[in-house]
Every structure is written in structure tokens, then in C-alpha cells.
N, C-alpha and C positions, 0 to 999 in steps of 0.2 A: 530250637524254634519250632513252633507248631506249623503244620502244613497249611492250615487255614487260620489266618490271623485277621482279626477284625480291626478296622479303622486305624491303619498305620500309614506313615509316609513311606512310599516305596523307595525313594532316594536314600533313605537311611540304611537300607539293606543291600545296596549295590555292591558293597565290599564283600558280601557273602555270595555273590554271583546272581543276585536277584535283580532283574530289570523288567521294565514294562514291555511285554510282548503283545498283549491284546487287552483291550478294555471293552466291557460290554455292560448293558443294563438289563436287569430282570424287571419285567413289568407285570402288572396285575392282568390276569386273563380275562377279567370282566371290564374294568374301567380303564385299562391301559396306562395307568399312572406308573412312573418309575418308582421302584421300591428299593432296589439294591444295586450297587455298582460292584462288578466282579472284575478283578485285574489279574490276568495270568502273568506270572513273573518268572517262571522257570519251567522248562520242558521236563516232563516226567511221565511215566505210565499211569500215574494216579488219576482216577476218575472221580470228579466232584459233581454230585447231583444236588440241586437246590430246589426247594419248594418254599415260596415266600407268601405269608399271609398279609393281605393288604390292610393298611391302617385307615384307608379311606372308605372302602365298601365292605370289608370283611371277607371278600372272596380270596382266592389264591392265584399265584402265578401258575403257568404250566411248568412241568418238570424241566429244569434247565441243566444241561450237561456241559462241563468244560474239563478238558484234560490238562494236567500239569499242576504245578504248585500255584496257589492263588491267594490273593488278599481280597477281603470283602469290606464294604462300607455302606452305610445307609445313604439313600438318596436325600436330596435337599429337604429340609423340614421334617425329617423322620429320624428315629433312633431304632436300634435293634433292641427289642424288649426281651426276646428269648431266642435261644438257638439250641436245638437238640440235634446232635449228630450221632448217627449210627455208623459202625464200621463193619459191614458184613464180610469184607475180605480185607487183606492187608493193603490193597491199593484202591479201595473203593470207599468213598465217604458220601453219606446221604444226610443232608442238613435240612431240617424243617425250621424255618426262621419266621418269627412273628415281629412285625413292625408296629411302632406306635408313632403318633405325631409328636414332634418335639415340643416341649413346654417352654 
């Protein structure tokens, strides 16, 4: 199983030790609209950084950091159009995510 999993139901993975610990929303730094939901599901030393491009105004979120294993999902009326993730170290993930309006 990937450490970063897009758009899944967390309850399906409880048997693997995953449970909702924290849920947060990444918002656009300009227009403040919700872009991405991030759910921490397991403690770990892994560092996840997200920068999300807004589907509404074209600007980006501020760099968001959450430690642990996470699930991500698009906010209402949006879809994840692209996700590029770099792995500069074994425990660091940097994801640049582009959102689009759902059709």
C-alpha cells in the first residue's frame, strides 16, 4: 500500500492499523477556497508536504506539512488533475497537486 493514497474510504483499511487521527483541509492562499482534504491515519516519522494549485483562481496554497501516513481527497466539486511527488529522503514526500473543477 502506498503511503499517500488518493480518494479512498479510510474505514476499509482499519484492519491494517489505519484509523482517522486528524483531518484537515488545504485552502488556496489567495481565495481561501477548500482544495484538498488530508487525513492522517497512522503515526510515523514520514513528513508529507503539499502545495496545491487552485482550480478557482489559479493561485496556490501555502506549503502544508503533516507528519504520519495520510490519505488525500479532493474537496467538494473538485478533482485531482495531476499529482507530482518528489522523494528527497526516505521519510520525506513533497507533492505538487493540481486541482480541476469536477465536470
